[in-house]
C-alpha positions, 0 to 999 in steps of 0.5 A, a space after each residue: 195173500 196166498 189165498 187171493 193169489 190162488 182164487 186170482 189164478 183160478 179166475 184168470 184160468 177159467 176166464 182164459 177158457 171161457 174166452 177161447 171157447 167163446 172164440 170158437 163159438 160166438 161166430 161172426 155177425 153183422 151189427 146195426 145202429 139201433 135206437 130204442 124207446 124207454 121200453 126197450 122197443 126198437 124205434 129205428 135201425 140201420 146196418 152199420 156198413 151204410 152208416 159208416 160209409 154214409 158218404 156213398 148214399 144214393 137216393 135213387 136206391 130208397 125206392 128199390 127193394 131188398 131184392 133188387 139192391 142185392 141183385 144190382 150188387 150181385 151183378 156188378 161183382 158178377 162183371 168185376 170179378 166173375 170168381 168173387 160172384 161165383 162164391 157171393 151167389 153160393 153163399 147169399 143162398 146159404 144166408 138167405 135160407 139160415 135167415 128165413 129158417 130163423 124167421 120162420 121159427 117164430 123164436 124171439 132171441 137177443 144177440 150178444 155183440 161179436 167183438 169182431 166189427 172193430 169199429 170206432 165210431 158211432 152216431 152221437 144222436 139217434 136219427 129219429 130222436 135227438 134226445 137219445 143215443 144210439 147203441 151198437 147191437 148184433 143183429 145176425 150172427 153166422 156160427 162157425 158150425 153153419 148156423 145163422 142166428 137172428 135177432 129178429 126184432 131189429 132184423 124187422 125193423 131195418 128198411 130195405 137198403 139195411 136188409 140188403 146190406 146184412 145179407 150182403 154183409 154175412 156172405 162177404 165176410 164169410 167168403 173173406 174168412 174162408 179165403 184169406 182168414 179175416 178176423 174182423 169185418 172191416 173189410 167186408 163193410 167196405 166191399 159191401 158198402 162199394 157193392 151197394 153204391 152207385 159208385 163209378 166202377 173204376 172206384 168200385 174195382 180199385 176198392 174190390 182189388 184192395 180187399 181181395 189182395 193176398 187172397 185166393 180171389 187176387 187177380 194174379 192168383 184167380 186168372 191162372 187158375 180159371 183161365 188154365 181151366 177154361 182153356 183145357 175146356 176150350 181145347 177139349 171142345 177143339 174151340 181154338 179161338 176161345 183157348 187162343 183168345 183166353 190166353 192172350 186176354 189182358 184183365 184191362 179192368 185191373 190194369 194188369 196184364 196176366 196170363 195163364 200158366 205156361 203148361 195151359 198156354 203149351 197144351 193149347 198150342 200143341 193140341 193146334 199143332 196136332 190138328 194141323 198134323 192130321 190136316 196134312 197127313 190127310 192132304 186137307 188143304 181146304 182144312 188148313 186154309 181154314 185154319 190159316 184164315 182164322 184169327 186171334 183178334 188181329 193175329 193169325 190163329 196159326 203163327 209163324 213158330 206153329 207154321 214152321 213146326 207144321 213144316 218140320 212135320 212134313 219134311 220128317 215124314 218126307 225124310 223118312 222115306 230115305 231110310 232103308 226100307 225092307 223090300 219084299 223078295 220078288 216072287 210071281 205071286 207078289 210081284 204086284 204087291 213090290 211094284 205097288 209098295 214102290 210106287 205108294 213111296 213115290 207117290 207119297 213124297 210127290 204129296 209131301 213136296 206138294 204140301 211143303 210147298 204149300 206151307 212155305 207159301 201159306 198167306 196167313 203169316 210168314 214163318 219164323 225161320 228159327 222154327 224150321 229146324 227139323 228134329 229127327 229120330 236119331 237114326 234118320 240118315 245117320 243125322 241128328 237133325 237136318 235143316 230146311 235147305 237140306 230137305 229142299 235139296 234132297 227134293 231137288 226142288 230149286 223153288 224151295 231151295 231158293 225160298 230157304 236160301 233167301 229166308 236164311 239171308 233175310 231172317 240174319 241167320 246166315 249161320 244156319 248154312 253152317 249147321 252140321 249134321 253127321 251123314 255117313 259118319 262125316 260132319 257135314 254142313 248144310 251148305 255142302 250137304 245140299 250142294 251134294 246131293 243136288 248133284 243128283 238133280 240140279 248141282 248148276 242150279 244150285 251153284 248158281 243159287 249160292 253164287 247169287 247169294 254171295 255164298 261160297 259152294 
C-alpha cells in the first residue's frame, strides 16, 4: 500500500508540473468544426465562432473575399471604438505575418486542442455528410512567446468567411488577454461574430460595450486617457476650437456622457486665457473680436468665466500703476526721460481703461459677475483684492461704474458691494471705497448712481 501511495504521489506531482508547464506553453488558439473522411482527410471545416453565432448569418457575405470581410469588420470597429480599432489593426498584422510564415515553411503540423474555448455545444452531424459527427479541432495556436502555429490542412480547407474569422479571432483574443486577462475565448468569439455580421450598429455597440467592460478599452477609461492626449495636442497647435470640442463632446453611441480629466480641461482654458491676455497686452482688438466670435458648437469659445478673468487681468494691470513708482531724480541730461516715463504710464492707463470698456461690451457673451473678482498681489494698494466697482471708481469712469453696479444688482450679488479690502491699514467696503475715490472725479454722479439703485452711501 505504501508503494502504491508513493507511486500515486509521484504521478500526481508530475501531472501538476506538466499541467503548469503546459499552461505556460500551450498558448491560446482558435478552433474549428472539422469533418474528415475514412482516410482522415478534411472534407469540411468551419471556424467555431461562425457556427456558434450562426443566427447572425449573412448570405450577402458569401461573395466577399477574406480580406474584404476583415476590412469590413475593421472599418466597423474604427467607427464604434477607435481605440480598440488601433490595437486590432496592429494585432491583425502580427497574426497575418505569423500565419504566412507557417504556410511558407511547407511544414505540415497538427495541433492539439487548447482547452480555452469553454464551448459546450457542437453540431450533431457534418453539414456535408449526415452519417458522420464533426470534431472540434485546433486551427491556430497563438503561443504566449509570440509564435503562431497553424494546422495547414484545416486552414486551407476554410471558406473565405472562416479565414477572416480565424484571423480576427486570434487578434481579438490576444487583445482581450492583454487588456483584461481573459482566460478563455468566449467573449472574443462573440465580438468576432458580431463584427463579421451585418447586424445594426446599435446591436454591435451593445455587445462591444459588454465585452470591453472592465478593461483598458472601456469607454469611461479610454475617453479620459485618449481625450486628454488629443486635447493637449490640439492646444499645443493653438487649435482651441478642437480642444474645446473634444472636452465637451458626448460619446453618444454608447449612451454615456463622458469627458476628459479636469487637468486637460483646465490646461486648455488656461492656455486660451493666456492667448486673450497676450492680445490684451498688445491692444489687439481685432484678434480679440475674432476669438469672441468663434464658437464651440453653438456655445461661445470664450465663455463668461474666461471673459471675466480677462477683465480681471486688465483691472490688475491698471491698478498696478497706483503702486508707488521710483521716480528718477531731475537731471538736465535726463529730464526728457522722466517726462517720457510719466507720459508712458498715463498712456498705458488710458489704453487699459479702453480695453476694460471693450471687454465689458463684448458682444459674444455676458461676463459672469462672480468672475470679476480680481486677485492682486499682497502689496497692491495694501489690499488683498479689489472688486470691479472699486476698479471703476478708480478710473473715474461713470459708465463703467454704472455697468458694474447694474451687474451687481441684476446678478443677485449685492453682497459684492460690501466686500471689504484693507486700505491704508483700514477695512473699507467696496461701496465706501468707490465713494471715497470717486470724490476725486465725479462724487456727485456716483452718489446719484447709488441712489438710483436704492443703495445707501
